[in-house]
TORVEXTOR-274909 format. One record per residue: residue in one letter; z, x, y of N, C-alpha, C in turn; residue number from 1. Coordinates in steps of 0.2 Angstrom, whole numbers, padded with zeros to 4 digits. Each point is the difference from the previous one (the first is absolute). Layout:
BEGIN
<r "a" <Z X Y> <Z X Y> <Z X Y> NUM>
...
% end
This chain:
BEGIN
<r "m" <0095 0012 -0127> <-0006 0003 0004> <0001 0007 0004> 1>
<r "p" <-0006 0003 0000> <0005 0007 0006> <-0004 -0002 0007> 2>
<r "t" <0001 0000 0007> <-0004 0001 0002> <0002 0006 0007> 3>
<r "e" <-0007 0000 0003> <0000 0007 0004> <-0001 0002 0004> 4>
<r "h" <0005 -0001 0005> <-0002 0003 0009> <-0007 0004 0001> 5>
<r "v" <-0003 -0004 0001> <-0008 0003 0004> <-0002 0000 0005> 6>
<r "l" <0000 0005 0004> <-0001 0000 0007> <0006 -0002 0004> 7>
<r "d" <-0003 -0008 0002> <0006 -0004 0007> <0001 -0004 -0005> 8>
<r "s" <-0003 -0004 -0010> <0001 -0004 -0001> <0002 0004 -0007> 9>
<r "t" <-0001 -0008 -0005> <0004 0004 -0008> <-0004 -0004 -0004> 10>
<r "i" <-0004 0004 -0004> <-0004 -0004 -0006> <0005 -0001 -0008> 11>
<r "f" <-0003 -0005 -0002> <0003 -0002 -0003> <-0004 0001 -0010> 12>
<r "y" <0005 0003 -0004> <-0006 0001 -0006> <0004 0000 -0006> 13>
<r "r" <-0005 -0001 -0006> <0002 -0001 -0004> <0000 0006 -0007> 14>
<r "e" <0002 0003 -0004> <0000 0003 -0004> <0003 -0002 -0005> 15>
<r "v" <-0003 0008 -0006> <0004 -0003 -0006> <-0004 0008 -0003> 16>
<r "g" <0005 0004 -0003> <-0004 0004 -0006> <0001 0006 0003> 17>
<r "t" <-0001 0008 -0001> <-0001 0005 0004> <-0006 0006 -0005> 18>
<r "g" <-0003 0005 0005> <-0004 0005 -0002> <-0006 -0002 0004> 19>
<r "v" <-0006 -0001 0000> <-0005 0001 0004> <0000 -0006 0003> 20>
<r "p" <-0001 -0001 0011> <0000 -0007 0000> <-0007 -0004 0000> 21>
<r "i" <0001 -0003 -0001> <-0006 -0009 -0002> <0002 -0003 0006> 22>
<r "v" <-0003 -0002 0006> <0002 -0003 0007> <-0006 -0006 0001> 23>
<r "f" <0005 -0007 -0003> <-0004 -0006 0001> <-0001 -0001 0005> 24>
<r "l" <-0006 -0003 0003> <0000 -0003 0007> <-0004 -0008 0002> 25>
<r "h" <0005 -0002 0002> <-0003 -0008 0000> <-0004 0000 0006> 26>
<r "g" <-0006 -0007 0001> <-0001 -0002 0006> <0002 -0005 0005> 27>
<r "n" <-0003 -0006 0001> <0003 -0005 0005> <-0001 -0007 -0005> 28>
<r "p" <0004 -0002 0001> <0004 -0001 0002> <0008 0002 -0007> 29>
<r "t" <-0003 0002 0002> <0007 0002 -0009> <0005 0003 0003> 30>
<r "s" <0002 0007 -0007> <0004 0003 0001> <0002 0003 -0005> 31>
<r "s" <0003 0004 -0002> <0003 0005 -0006> <0001 -0004 -0004> 32>
<r "y" <0002 -0007 0001> <0001 -0006 -0006> <-0005 0001 -0005> 33>
<r "l" <-0006 0001 0003> <-0007 -0002 -0003> <0000 0005 -0006> 34>
<r "w" <0005 0007 -0001> <-0001 0002 -0005> <0006 -0001 -0004> 35>
<r "r" <0003 -0004 -0001> <0007 -0001 -0003> <-0004 0000 -0008> 36>
<r "n" <-0003 -0003 -0002> <-0003 0000 -0005> <-0004 0005 -0006> 37>
<r "i" <-0002 0005 0005> <-0005 0004 -0002> <0006 0005 0001> 38>
<r "m" <0003 0002 0004> <0003 0011 0000> <0006 -0003 -0007> 39>
<r "p" <0001 -0003 -0002> <0004 0000 -0008> <-0005 0000 -0004> 40>
<r "a" <-0006 -0001 0000> <-0005 0001 -0007> <-0002 0003 0003> 41>
<r "v" <-0001 0005 0005> <-0003 0006 -0002> <0005 0005 0000> 42>
<r "g" <0005 0000 -0002> <0004 0003 -0005> <0003 0008 0005> 43>
<r "d" <0004 0003 -0007> <-0001 0006 0001> <-0005 0006 -0005> 44>
<r "p" <0000 0007 0005> <0005 0002 0007> <-0004 0000 0005> 45>
<r "g" <0001 -0001 0004> <0000 0000 0007> <0005 -0003 0004> 46>
<r "r" <0002 0002 0006> <0003 -0003 0007> <-0006 -0005 0002> 47>
<r "l" <0000 -0009 0000> <0001 -0002 0002> <0002 -0002 0006> 48>
<r "l" <-0007 -0004 0007> <0004 0000 0007> <-0005 -0004 0000> 49>
<r "a" <0001 -0006 0004> <-0003 -0007 0004> <0004 0000 0005> 50>
<r "p" <-0001 0001 0006> <0002 0001 0007> <-0003 -0006 0002> 51>
<r "d" <0005 -0004 0005> <-0002 -0007 0005> <-0003 0004 0005> 52>
<r "l" <-0006 -0003 0002> <-0004 0002 0008> <0006 0000 0005> 53>
<r "i" <-0001 0004 0005> <0004 0000 0005> <-0003 -0009 0003> 54>
<r "g" <0003 -0003 0002> <0000 -0008 0004> <0002 -0005 -0007> 55>
<r "m" <-0003 0001 -0008> <0000 -0004 -0006> <0006 0001 -0004> 56>
<r "g" <0001 -0005 -0004> <0003 -0001 -0004> <0008 0002 0002> 57>
<r "d" <0004 0006 -0001> <0009 -0002 0003> <-0002 0009 0005> 58>
<r "s" <-0006 0006 -0001> <0001 0002 0007> <0000 -0002 0007> 59>
<r "g" <0001 0005 0001> <0004 -0002 0007> <-0005 -0003 0007> 60>
<r "k" <-0002 -0005 0006> <-0003 -0003 0003> <-0002 0004 0006> 61>
<r "p" <-0001 0006 0000> <0002 0000 0008> <-0006 0001 0007> 62>
<r "d" <0000 0001 0005> <-0005 -0006 0004> <-0005 0005 0003> 63>
<r "i" <-0004 0001 -0007> <-0005 0003 -0001> <-0005 -0006 0000> 64>
<r "e" <-0009 0003 0002> <-0007 -0003 0001> <-0002 -0002 -0010> 65>
<r "y" <0004 0003 -0003> <-0004 0000 -0009> <-0007 0002 -0001> 66>
<r "t" <-0002 0005 0004> <-0004 -0001 -0001> <-0003 0007 -0007> 67>
<r "f" <-0005 0000 0000> <0000 0007 -0008> <0002 0003 0001> 68>
<r "a" <0001 0006 0005> <0004 0006 0003> <0005 -0002 -0001> 69>
<r "d" <0002 -0004 0001> <0009 -0004 0001> <0002 0002 -0007> 70>
<r "h" <-0006 -0003 -0002> <0006 0001 -0008> <0000 0005 -0007> 71>
<r "a" <-0008 0004 0004> <-0001 0008 -0002> <0005 0004 -0001> 72>
<r "r" <0004 -0002 0011> <0003 0005 0002> <0010 -0002 -0002> 73>
<r "y" <-0001 -0006 -0005> <0006 0001 -0002> <0000 -0002 -0006> 74>
<r "l" <-0004 0001 -0005> <-0002 0004 -0007> <0002 0005 0002> 75>
<r "d" <-0004 0003 0003> <0003 0008 -0001> <0005 0003 0002> 76>
<r "a" <0004 -0005 0002> <0007 0004 0002> <0005 -0002 -0003> 77>
<r "w" <-0002 -0006 -0005> <0002 -0001 -0006> <-0001 0005 -0006> 78>
<r "f" <-0006 -0001 -0001> <-0003 0008 -0005> <0006 0007 0002> 79>
<r "d" <0000 0001 0004> <0001 0008 0003> <0008 -0003 0000> 80>
<r "a" <0004 -0005 0002> <0004 0000 -0002> <0009 0001 -0008> 81>
<r "l" <-0008 -0005 -0002> <0002 0002 -0007> <-0003 0006 -0004> 82>
<r "g" <-0004 0005 0004> <-0002 0008 -0003> <-0003 -0002 -0005> 83>
<r "l" <-0007 -0005 -0002> <-0005 -0004 -0006> <-0004 0006 0003> 84>
<r "d" <-0001 0004 -0006> <-0007 0005 -0002> <-0003 -0002 -0006> 85>
<r "s" <-0008 0003 -0002> <-0003 -0001 -0004> <0000 -0008 -0003> 86>
<r "v" <-0001 -0005 0004> <0000 -0007 0003> <-0004 -0003 -0009> 87>
<r "v" <-0002 -0003 -0002> <-0002 -0004 -0002> <0000 -0010 0003> 88>
<r "l" <-0005 -0002 0005> <-0001 -0005 -0001> <-0004 -0008 0000> 89>
<r "i" <0009 -0005 0001> <-0007 -0006 -0004> <-0003 -0003 0004> 90>
<r "g" <-0002 -0005 0003> <-0003 -0005 0006> <-0002 -0006 -0001> 91>
<r "h" <0003 -0004 0005> <-0002 -0007 -0002> <-0004 0000 0010> 92>
<r "d" <-0005 -0006 0001> <-0002 -0002 0005> <0002 0006 0005> 93>
<r "w" <0002 0001 0007> <0002 0003 0006> <0003 0006 -0007> 94>
<r "g" <0006 0000 -0003> <0001 0004 -0003> <-0004 0008 -0002> 95>
<r "g" <-0004 -0006 -0005> <-0007 0004 0000> <-0002 0006 0005> 96>
<r "a" <0001 -0002 0004> <-0007 0003 0006> <0005 0005 0004> 97>
<r "l" <0007 0000 -0002> <0005 0003 0005> <0002 0008 -0006> 98>
<r "a" <0001 -0006 -0006> <-0002 0007 -0004> <-0004 0005 -0001> 99>
<r "f" <-0006 -0002 0002> <-0008 0003 0003> <0002 0004 0005> 100>
<r "d" <0001 -0002 0005> <0001 0003 0007> <0006 0005 -0003> 101>
<r "w" <0008 -0001 -0003> <0004 0005 -0001> <-0006 0005 -0004> 102>
<r "a" <-0002 0000 -0006> <-0003 0006 -0005> <-0004 0005 0007> 103>
<r "a" <-0005 -0006 0004> <-0006 0005 0001> <0006 0005 0006> 104>
<r "r" <0004 -0003 0002> <0004 0005 0006> <0005 0005 -0002> 105>
<r "h" <0000 -0002 -0007> <0007 0008 -0004> <-0006 -0002 -0006> 106>
<r "p" <-0005 0005 0001> <-0004 0000 -0008> <0005 0007 -0006> 107>
<r "g" <0005 0001 0003> <0002 0007 -0005> <0005 -0005 0000> 108>
<r "r" <0003 -0005 0000> <0004 -0004 -0001> <0001 -0007 -0008> 109>
<r "v" <-0006 -0003 0001> <-0002 -0004 -0005> <-0002 0005 -0008> 110>
<r "r" <0000 -0006 -0004> <-0005 0003 -0005> <-0003 -0005 -0004> 111>
<r "g" <0002 -0009 0005> <-0005 -0004 -0006> <0001 -0009 0005> 112>
<r "v" <-0005 -0002 0000> <0003 -0006 0000> <-0006 -0008 -0001> 113>
<r "a" <0005 -0003 -0001> <-0003 -0005 -0005> <0001 -0007 0007> 114>
<r "f" <-0005 -0003 0001> <0001 -0005 0002> <-0002 -0006 -0003> 115>
<r "t" <-0003 -0009 0004> <-0001 -0003 -0002> <0001 -0006 0008> 116>
<r "e" <-0007 -0004 0000> <-0002 -0004 0005> <0003 0003 0007> 117>
<r "t" <-0002 0006 0001> <0001 0003 0009> <-0006 0001 0001> 118>
<r "i" <0001 0004 0008> <-0006 0001 0004> <-0004 0006 -0002> 119>
<r "v" <-0006 0001 -0001> <-0003 0006 -0003> <-0005 0003 0006> 120>
<r "k" <-0003 -0004 0003> <-0005 0000 0003> <0001 -0005 0007> 121>
<r "p" <-0002 0003 0008> <0000 -0005 0005> <-0006 -0004 -0001> 122>
<r "m" <0000 -0005 0001> <-0006 -0005 -0002> <-0004 -0004 0004> 123>
<r "t" <-0006 -0002 0000> <-0002 -0005 0005> <0005 -0008 -0001> 124>
<r "w" <-0001 -0002 0000> <0000 -0007 0002> <-0003 -0003 -0006> 125>
<r "q" <-0007 0001 -0002> <-0003 -0004 -0007> <0002 0003 -0006> 126>
<r "e" <0005 0008 -0001> <0002 0001 -0004> <0005 -0002 0000> 127>
<r "f" <0006 -0001 0004> <0005 -0003 -0002> <-0003 -0008 -0004> 128>
<r "p" <0006 0000 -0007> <-0001 -0007 -0004> <0000 -0005 0004> 129>
<r "e" <-0005 -0006 -0002> <-0001 -0002 0006> <0005 -0007 -0001> 130>
<r "g" <0003 0000 -0005> <0010 -0004 0000> <0001 -0001 0007> 131>
<r "g" <0000 0008 0003> <0005 0001 0003> <-0002 -0001 0007> 132>
<r "r" <-0006 0001 0003> <-0003 0001 0005> <0004 -0002 0004> 133>
<r "e" <0000 -0005 0000> <0001 -0011 0006> <0007 0005 0002> 134>
<r "l" <0003 0002 -0005> <0007 -0002 0000> <0002 0008 0005> 135>
<r "f" <-0003 0005 -0003> <0000 0006 0005> <0000 -0001 0006> 136>
<r "q" <-0009 -0004 0001> <-0003 0001 0006> <0005 -0004 0005> 137>
<r "a" <0008 -0007 -0002> <0002 -0004 0005> <0006 0004 -0001> 138>
<r "l" <0002 0004 -0004> <0007 0005 0002> <-0004 0006 0004> 139>
<r "k" <-0003 0003 0001> <-0002 0002 0004> <-0001 -0001 0008> 140>
<r "t" <0000 -0006 -0002> <-0002 -0005 0009> <0008 -0002 0003> 141>
<r "v" <-0002 0004 0005> <0007 0001 0005> <0002 -0009 -0001> 142>
<r "g" <0008 -0001 0002> <0003 -0007 -0001> <-0001 -0002 -0007> 143>
<r "v" <-0006 -0001 -0002> <-0002 -0002 -0005> <0005 0003 -0009> 144>
<r "g" <0000 0008 -0001> <0005 0003 -0003> <0004 -0002 0000> 145>
<r "e" <0004 0001 0007> <0005 -0001 0001> <0004 -0007 0000> 146>
<r "a" <-0004 -0003 -0001> <0004 -0008 -0003> <0001 0000 -0007> 147>
<r "m" <-0006 0003 -0005> <-0001 -0003 -0006> <0007 0005 -0003> 148>
<r "i" <-0001 0007 0002> <0007 0004 -0003> <0008 -0001 0004> 149>
<r "l" <-0001 0003 0006> <0007 0001 0004> <0001 -0009 0001> 150>
<r "h" <-0003 -0005 -0001> <0005 -0007 0002> <-0002 -0004 -0007> 151>
<r "d" <-0005 -0002 -0004> <0000 -0001 -0005> <0001 0003 -0007> 152>
<r "n" <0000 0009 -0001> <0003 0001 -0002> <-0003 0001 -0008> 153>
<r "l" <-0012 0001 0003> <-0002 -0005 -0007> <-0001 0008 -0005> 154>
<r "f" <0002 0004 0001> <-0002 0007 -0005> <0005 0000 -0005> 155>
<r "i" <0005 -0003 0003> <0006 0001 -0007> <0002 -0008 -0003> 156>
<r "e" <-0003 -0005 0003> <0001 -0007 -0003> <-0008 -0002 -0005> 157>
<r "q" <-0006 0003 0005> <-0005 -0004 -0005> <-0004 0006 -0004> 158>
<r "v" <-0002 0006 0004> <-0004 0004 0001> <0002 0004 -0011> 159>
<r "l" <0007 0003 0004> <0003 0003 -0005> <0000 -0006 -0007> 160>
<r "p" <0002 -0003 -0001> <0002 -0005 -0005> <-0010 -0002 -0004> 161>
<r "g" <-0001 -0002 0008> <-0006 0000 -0005> <-0008 0006 -0001> 162>
<r "s" <0006 0006 0000> <-0005 0005 -0004> <0004 0002 -0004> 163>
<r "i" <0000 -0002 -0005> <0007 0002 -0006> <-0004 -0005 -0005> 164>
<r "d" <-0005 0002 -0004> <-0001 -0004 -0006> <0004 -0005 -0004> 165>
<r "s" <0004 0005 -0002> <0005 -0003 -0004> <0006 -0004 0004> 166>
<r "g" <-0001 -0002 0007> <0006 -0002 0005> <0005 0004 0000> 167>
<r "l" <0005 -0003 0005> <0007 0004 0002> <0005 -0006 -0003> 168>
<r "s" <0007 0003 0001> <0002 -0005 -0004> <0004 0002 0010> 169>
<r "e" <0006 -0007 -0001> <0003 -0002 0006> <0005 0004 0002> 170>
<r "k" <0004 0003 -0006> <0002 0007 0002> <0001 0006 0004> 171>
<r "d" <-0009 0000 -0004> <-0004 0007 0002> <-0001 0001 0007> 172>
<r "l" <-0004 -0007 0000> <-0001 -0002 0007> <0004 0000 0006> 173>
<r "d" <0004 -0002 -0002> <0008 0002 0006> <0001 0008 0001> 174>
<r "a" <0000 0002 -0006> <0000 0008 -0001> <-0004 0002 0007> 175>
<r "y" <-0006 -0003 0000> <-0005 0002 0007> <-0001 0000 0004> 176>
<r "r" <0006 -0008 0002> <-0002 -0004 0004> <0005 0002 0005> 177>
<r "k" <0007 0004 -0002> <0008 0003 0002> <0000 0002 0005> 178>
<r "p" <-0006 0008 0000> <-0001 0005 0007> <-0001 -0005 0005> 179>
<r "y" <-0002 -0004 -0001> <-0005 -0003 0007> <0000 -0007 0004> 180>
<r "p" <0010 -0004 0001> <0000 -0005 0002> <-0001 -0001 0005> 181>
<r "t" <-0005 0005 0007> <0001 -0001 0006> <-0007 0000 0004> 182>
<r "r" <-0006 -0002 0004> <-0003 0003 0002> <0000 0010 0002> 183>
<r "e" <0006 -0001 0003> <-0003 0009 -0002> <0001 0004 -0003> 184>
<r "s" <0003 -0003 -0006> <0002 0003 -0007> <-0007 0001 -0004> 185>
<r "r" <-0007 -0004 0002> <-0005 0001 -0003> <-0005 0003 0003> 186>
<r "q" <0000 0003 0006> <-0006 0003 0002> <-0002 0006 -0003> 187>
<r "p" <0005 0005 -0007> <-0004 0005 0000> <-0004 -0005 -0006> 188>
<r "i" <-0001 -0007 -0004> <-0006 -0001 -0002> <-0004 -0002 0004> 189>
<r "l" <-0002 -0004 0007> <-0005 0000 0004> <-0004 0006 0001> 190>
<r "q" <0005 0005 -0001> <-0003 0005 0002> <-0004 0005 -0005> 191>
<r "w" <0003 -0001 -0005> <-0003 0002 -0008> <-0006 -0004 0001> 192>
<r "a" <-0002 -0005 0001> <-0005 -0005 -0001> <-0006 0005 0006> 193>
<r "r" <0003 -0002 0006> <-0006 0003 0004> <-0001 0007 0000> 194>
<r "a" <0002 0003 -0005> <0000 0008 0000> <-0008 -0001 -0005> 195>
<r "m" <0002 -0004 -0003> <-0007 -0001 -0006> <-0006 0001 0002> 196>
<r "p" <-0003 0006 -0004> <-0007 0005 0006> <-0007 -0003 0000> 197>
<r "l" <-0001 -0006 0002> <-0008 -0004 0001> <-0003 0000 0005> 198>
<r "g" <-0002 0001 0001> <-0009 0003 0007> <0003 0004 0003> 199>
<r "g" <0001 0005 -0004> <0002 0004 0005> <0008 0003 0002> 200>
<r "e" <0006 -0006 -0001> <0003 0001 0004> <0007 -0002 -0002> 201>
<r "p" <0003 -0001 -0002> <0003 0008 0008> <0000 0005 -0004> 202>
<r "a" <-0005 0004 0006> <-0002 0007 0003> <0005 0005 -0004> 203>
<r "e" <0005 -0001 0000> <0004 0006 0000> <0006 -0001 -0007> 204>
<r "v" <-0004 -0007 -0003> <0003 0000 -0006> <-0007 0001 -0007> 205>
<r "v" <-0006 -0001 0001> <-0005 0002 0000> <-0001 0007 -0001> 206>
<r "a" <0003 0004 0005> <-0003 0008 0003> <0005 0003 -0008> 207>
<r "r" <0007 -0005 0000> <0004 0003 -0007> <-0002 0001 -0006> 208>
<r "i" <-0004 -0005 -0002> <0001 -0004 -0006> <-0009 0004 0001> 209>
<r "e" <-0006 0003 0004> <-0004 0004 -0002> <0001 0009 -0003> 210>
<r "r" <0007 0001 0003> <0002 0009 -0001> <0003 -0002 -0004> 211>
<r "y" <0003 -0006 -0005> <0005 -0002 -0006> <-0007 0002 -0005> 212>
<r "d" <-0007 -0004 0002> <-0003 -0001 -0004> <-0006 0007 -0002> 213>
<r "e" <0000 0006 0004> <-0002 0006 -0001> <0006 0003 -0006> 214>
<r "w" <0006 -0003 0001> <0005 0002 -0004> <-0001 0001 -0008> 215>
<r "l" <-0003 -0007 0002> <0000 -0002 -0007> <-0008 0001 -0008> 216>
<r "a" <-0005 0001 0006> <-0006 0003 0001> <0003 0007 -0003> 217>
<r "q" <0003 0005 0003> <0001 0004 -0003> <0006 0006 -0006> 218>
<r "s" <0005 -0006 0001> <0004 0002 -0001> <0001 0001 -0011> 219>
<r "a" <-0003 0004 -0002> <-0002 0001 -0007> <0004 0000 -0004> 220>
<r "d" <0006 0004 0004> <0007 0002 -0005> <0004 -0005 -0002> 221>
<r "v" <-0001 -0006 0003> <0005 -0004 0001> <-0003 -0006 -0001> 222>
<r "p" <0002 -0001 -0010> <0000 -0008 -0004> <-0001 -0006 0005> 223>
<r "k" <-0003 -0006 -0002> <-0001 -0007 0006> <-0001 -0005 -0006> 224>
<r "l" <0006 -0006 0003> <-0001 -0003 -0006> <-0003 -0008 0003> 225>
<r "l" <-0005 -0002 0001> <0000 -0007 0001> <0000 -0006 -0004> 226>
<r "l" <0004 -0005 0001> <0003 -0006 -0003> <-0005 -0005 0001> 227>
<r "t" <-0001 -0003 -0004> <-0005 -0004 0001> <-0001 -0009 -0003> 228>
<r "f" <0000 -0005 0005> <0001 -0007 -0004> <-0005 -0005 0000> 229>
<r "d" <0000 -0003 -0003> <-0003 -0008 -0001> <0000 -0004 0001> 230>
<r "p" <0000 -0003 0008> <-0007 0000 0004> <0003 0008 0006> 231>
<r "g" <0007 -0004 0000> <0003 0009 0006> <-0003 -0006 0006> 232>
<r "a" <0001 0005 0004> <0000 -0004 0008> <-0003 0005 0005> 233>
<r "m" <0000 0005 0003> <0000 0006 0004> <-0005 0003 -0002> 234>
<r "l" <0001 0003 -0008> <-0006 0004 -0002> <-0005 -0003 -0005> 235>
<r "t" <-0005 0001 0003> <-0006 -0005 -0003> <-0005 0003 -0002> 236>
<r "p" <-0003 0001 -0004> <-0003 0003 -0006> <-0003 0005 0005> 237>
<r "e" <-0004 -0001 0007> <-0002 0005 0003> <0002 0006 0002> 238>
<r "l" <0007 -0001 -0001> <0006 0002 0005> <0003 0006 -0002> 239>
<r "i" <-0003 0000 -0012> <0003 -0001 -0004> <-0006 0006 0000> 240>
<r "d" <-0004 -0003 -0001> <-0007 0006 0000> <0001 0005 0004> 241>
<r "w" <0001 -0002 0006> <0003 0006 0007> <0002 0006 -0004> 242>
<r "c" <0008 0000 -0002> <0005 0001 0000> <-0002 0004 -0006> 243>
<r "l" <-0004 -0001 -0005> <-0003 0005 -0005> <-0005 0004 0002> 244>
<r "t" <-0003 0000 0005> <-0006 0004 0002> <0004 0004 0006> 245>
<r "n" <0006 -0004 0005> <0003 0006 0004> <0004 0002 -0002> 246>
<r "m" <0006 0000 -0004> <0005 0003 -0001> <0002 0005 -0007> 247>
<r "a" <0000 0005 0000> <0002 0006 -0002> <0005 -0001 -0005> 248>
<r "n" <-0002 0001 -0008> <0003 0001 -0007> <0007 -0008 0001> 249>
<r "l" <-0007 -0006 0000> <0004 -0005 0000> <0000 -0005 -0007> 250>
<r "e" <0004 0000 -0003> <-0001 -0007 -0006> <-0001 -0007 0001> 251>
<r "i" <-0002 -0005 -0004> <0002 -0004 0003> <0005 -0006 -0007> 252>
<r "e" <0003 -0004 -0001> <0004 -0004 -0002> <-0002 -0007 -0001> 253>
<r "k" <-0001 -0002 -0004> <-0001 -0007 0003> <0007 -0005 -0005> 254>
<r "c" <0001 -0003 0004> <0008 -0003 0001> <0003 -0009 -0001> 255>
<r "g" <-0007 0000 -0002> <0000 -0010 -0002> <-0001 -0004 0007> 256>
<r "a" <0003 -0005 -0004> <0000 -0006 0006> <0004 0002 0005> 257>
<r "g" <-0002 -0002 0008> <0004 0001 0006> <-0002 -0002 0009> 258>
<r "g" <0003 -0002 0001> <-0003 0000 0008> <0001 0007 0004> 259>
<r "h" <0004 -0002 0007> <-0001 0006 0007> <0008 0004 -0004> 260>
<r "h" <0005 -0002 0000> <0005 0002 -0001> <0002 0000 -0007> 261>
<r "t" <-0004 0004 -0005> <0001 0003 -0007> <0007 0001 -0005> 262>
<r "p" <0005 0005 0006> <0004 0001 -0004> <0005 -0007 -0002> 263>
<r "e" <-0001 -0005 0004> <0004 -0006 -0001> <-0005 -0002 -0005> 264>
<r "d" <-0009 -0001 -0004> <-0001 -0002 -0002> <0001 0005 -0009> 265>
<r "q" <0000 0005 0000> <-0002 0005 -0004> <0005 0005 -0001> 266>
<r "p" <0008 -0002 0002> <0003 0009 -0001> <0000 0003 -0006> 267>
<r "d" <-0001 -0004 -0005> <0001 0005 -0007> <-0007 0000 -0001> 268>
<r "a" <-0005 -0001 0001> <-0006 0004 0000> <0000 0006 0007> 269>
<r "i" <0002 -0001 0002> <-0001 0006 0007> <0004 0006 -0004> 270>
<r "a" <0008 -0003 -0001> <0003 0005 -0003> <-0001 0003 -0004> 271>
<r "a" <-0004 -0004 -0003> <-0003 0007 -0008> <-0005 0002 0004> 272>
<r "a" <-0005 -0001 0000> <-0006 0003 0003> <0001 0007 0007> 273>
<r "i" <0006 -0001 0004> <0003 0007 0001> <0004 0004 -0003> 274>
<r "s" <0006 -0002 -0002> <0001 0004 -0009> <-0008 0004 -0002> 275>
<r "a" <0000 -0003 -0004> <-0008 0002 -0004> <-0003 0008 0004> 276>
<r "w" <-0001 -0004 0006> <-0003 0004 0005> <0004 0007 0002> 277>
<r "l" <0007 0000 0003> <0002 0003 0001> <0002 0006 -0006> 278>
<r "d" <0000 -0004 -0007> <0001 0005 -0008> <-0005 0004 0000> 279>
<r "r" <-0005 -0003 0000> <-0008 0003 0001> <-0001 0006 0006> 280>
<r "h" <0003 0000 0004> <-0002 0007 0004> <0005 0002 0000> 281>
<r "n" <0005 0000 -0002> <0007 0006 0000> <0003 -0003 0007> 282>
<r "l" <0001 -0004 0003> <0002 -0002 0007> <0006 -0001 -0001> 283>
<r "r" <0003 0000 -0004> <0007 0001 0001> <0008 0006 -0003> 284>
<r "s" <-0006 0006 -0003> <0000 0005 0002> <0003 0003 0006> 285>
<r "a" <0006 0004 0000> <0000 0002 0004> <-0004 0006 0003> 286>
<r "d" <-0003 0003 -0004> <-0003 0007 -0003> <-0010 -0002 0002> 287>
<r "v" <0001 -0006 0005> <-0006 -0002 0000> <0003 0003 0009> 288>
<r "g" <-0009 0001 0002> <0002 0000 0008> <-0004 0005 0005> 289>
% end
């Protein structure tokens, strides 16, 4: 599988097929491995690509802070290095947020966005799912978050397998565990957790999300697909209603039972929903755009 030199580092990515670029973006603490069962099932035509975010998976681990802006900068450079235009974006977790952010900043280069269990708006602590409040309050506390993630590797060892309703095999957990053998290697996981836009902080992430929310509300020419699950985790019924009210040209597809890491729970249902949506809107055709 290919690796692209990007800025001062490298981005590893999976690629299959030819045609319109369809880019799958993962979140925290996963990698392109998340899409391993979905990309083949989405099928042809389409140039299906899934990068590992910088510092994650098999991508390089430069000495940076791993802020949202850092991830967006390396991702921008990867899109440009591969010459990707007229793109369909598929995102989970922070991958959905990065997809929205990229689309809002490159409105002439995106033709569709599908997403699941992602960050759709800045939230108050009360809006955030109750089951995650105590965890994220701890993660955002200096010293406590470092112990939980850098030392104990909590996101890989407990949060990830605990948020997949169907369970995760030891082989698959090992694939997610492999990039993070040391405290230093786990820095991106901690920084992503602390980037969750809660109670107005961090302000720079809230500002980015507010900007992409403007694009989501105004881009009636770009089809959008929200994949929902029962019970899900991050996207509560209230937030799903918010999406319906505030996102232009949005369709919602129910994909069955699932927790937060929905591509692990329901890969076939996700692939089928994405494939049907692509065909319904003629998004695989090079003539669209």
